[in-house]
C-alpha positions in Angstrom: 0.0 0.0 0.0 1.3 3.5 -0.8 0.2 7.0 0.1 0.6 10.1 -2.0 1.8 13.3 -0.4 1.8 16.7 -2.0 4.6 19.0 -1.1 4.3 22.7 -1.9 7.2 25.1 -1.7 7.5 28.8 -2.5 8.3 27.8 -6.1 7.2 24.3 -6.8 4.6 21.6 -6.1 5.7 18.0 -6.1 3.8 14.8 -5.5 5.6 11.9 -4.0 4.3 8.4 -3.5 5.6 7.0 -0.2 5.8 3.3 0.5 4.2 1.9 3.6 7.6 1.4 5.1 8.6 5.1 4.4 5.3 6.3 5.9 6.0 4.3 9.0 9.6 5.5 9.2 8.3 9.1 8.8 5.9 8.7 11.7 8.5 7.0 13.9 11.1 9.6 13.0 8.8 12.5 14.0 8.0 10.9 17.4 11.7 10.2 18.1 12.6 13.7 17.1 10.0 15.2 19.5 11.4 13.1 22.4 15.0 14.0 21.4 14.1 17.7 21.3 12.4 17.5 24.7 15.4 15.7 26.2 17.9 18.3 24.8 15.8 21.2 26.0 15.0 19.8 29.4 18.7 19.2 30.2 20.1 22.3 28.5 21.8 20.1 25.9 23.8 18.0 28.5 22.0 14.8 27.5 21.3 13.8 23.9 23.8 16.1 22.3 25.4 13.3 20.4 23.7 10.7 18.1 25.3 8.1 15.9 28.7 9.6 16.5 27.8 13.1 15.6 26.9 16.4 17.3 23.3 17.3 17.4 21.8 20.7 16.6 18.1 21.7 17.1 16.9 23.6 14.0 13.8 25.7 14.4 12.0 27.2 11.4 8.5 28.4 10.5 6.2 26.0 8.9 5.6 27.2 5.4 1.9 26.4 5.6 1.1 26.8 9.3 3.5 29.6 10.2 4.1 27.8 13.5 7.7 27.1 14.7 8.9 23.6 14.0 12.0 22.1 15.6 14.1 19.2 14.3 17.2 17.6 15.8 19.9 17.0 13.2 23.5 15.9 13.0 25.9 18.7 12.1 29.5 19.6 11.5 31.0 23.0 11.9 32.6 25.0 9.1 34.0 28.1 10.7 31.1 29.9 12.4 28.6 28.0 10.3 26.8 24.7 11.0 26.3 22.3 8.1 23.6 19.6 8.0 22.3 17.1 5.4 18.7 17.0 4.3 18.8 13.2 4.2 15.4 12.5 5.7 16.8 9.3 7.0 17.0 7.9 3.5 13.4 8.5 2.6 13.0 9.7 -1.0 11.3 12.9 -0.2 12.7 16.2 1.0 12.5 16.6 4.8 9.9 19.2 5.9 12.4 21.3 7.8 14.4 21.8 4.5 11.2 22.6 2.5 10.4 25.2 5.3 13.8 26.8 5.1 13.7 26.9 1.3 10.5 28.8 1.6 11.9 31.1 4.3 15.6 30.7 5.1 15.5 32.4 8.5 15.7 30.1 11.4 17.2 29.4 14.8 19.7 26.8 16.0 20.4 25.5 19.4 23.5 23.6 20.5 24.1 22.6 24.1 21.5 25.1 25.3 22.9 28.1 23.4 20.5 29.6 20.7 21.2 31.9 17.8 19.5 33.1 14.6 20.7 31.7 11.3 20.0 31.9 7.6 20.0 28.7 5.6 21.4 28.0 2.1 22.3 25.0 0.1 26.0 24.7 -0.2 27.5 25.3 -3.6 29.0 22.6 -5.8 32.6 23.7 -4.9 32.1 23.2 -1.2 29.8 20.1 -1.3 32.4 17.3 -1.6 34.4 18.6 1.3 31.4 19.1 3.5 29.8 15.8 2.5 33.0 14.1 3.5 33.0 15.9 6.9 29.4 14.8 7.5 30.3 11.2 6.5 33.2 11.3 8.9 30.7 11.9 11.7 27.9 9.5 10.4 28.7 7.1 7.6 25.0 6.4 6.9 24.7 9.4 4.5 26.3 7.5 1.5 23.8 4.7 2.1 20.9 7.2 2.3 22.1 8.8 -1.0 22.2 5.4 -2.7 18.6 4.7 -1.7 17.0 7.9 -3.0 16.5 9.4 -6.5 17.0 13.0 -5.3 20.3 14.6 -4.5 20.5 15.1 -0.8 21.0 18.7 -0.1 23.9 19.8 2.1 22.7 22.9 4.0 24.8 25.7 5.5 23.3 27.4 8.6 25.1 30.8 8.9 24.8 33.1 12.0 22.8 36.3 11.4 25.1 39.3 12.0 24.0 41.6 14.8 
């Protein structure tokens, strides 16, 4: 059994058919993410700040339809003052909602170990992508497997601090 989801961004509308397994993985992922976010916030980032060998950042952005704040825990690497994350969606062949939200409005907030700051998001350019992909892989070797399972190119996203 499959389900069809329609994704609308500021510039495109795409319809994706998710398998039953991908739907189940999406539901489970959302529940685990909510628990992980609560743990990080309750402990000021002391517990849950590492996952699968990588450092965790909470990324908060506005829902492109609801306008409500949405928070997602993600693995990240640092690149100077920037944080870099992969829009892998756990290997599910649809863009993660947080990335669709940031594409619609690149303003967001990150939180690492209880410290929060405003950021703007942008997909990294082709020149930086191989180096940053390798840095992400060094922290979590699952990303190559995720890329092999999906038909889309997994976005590598730079979260840059807002000056001021």
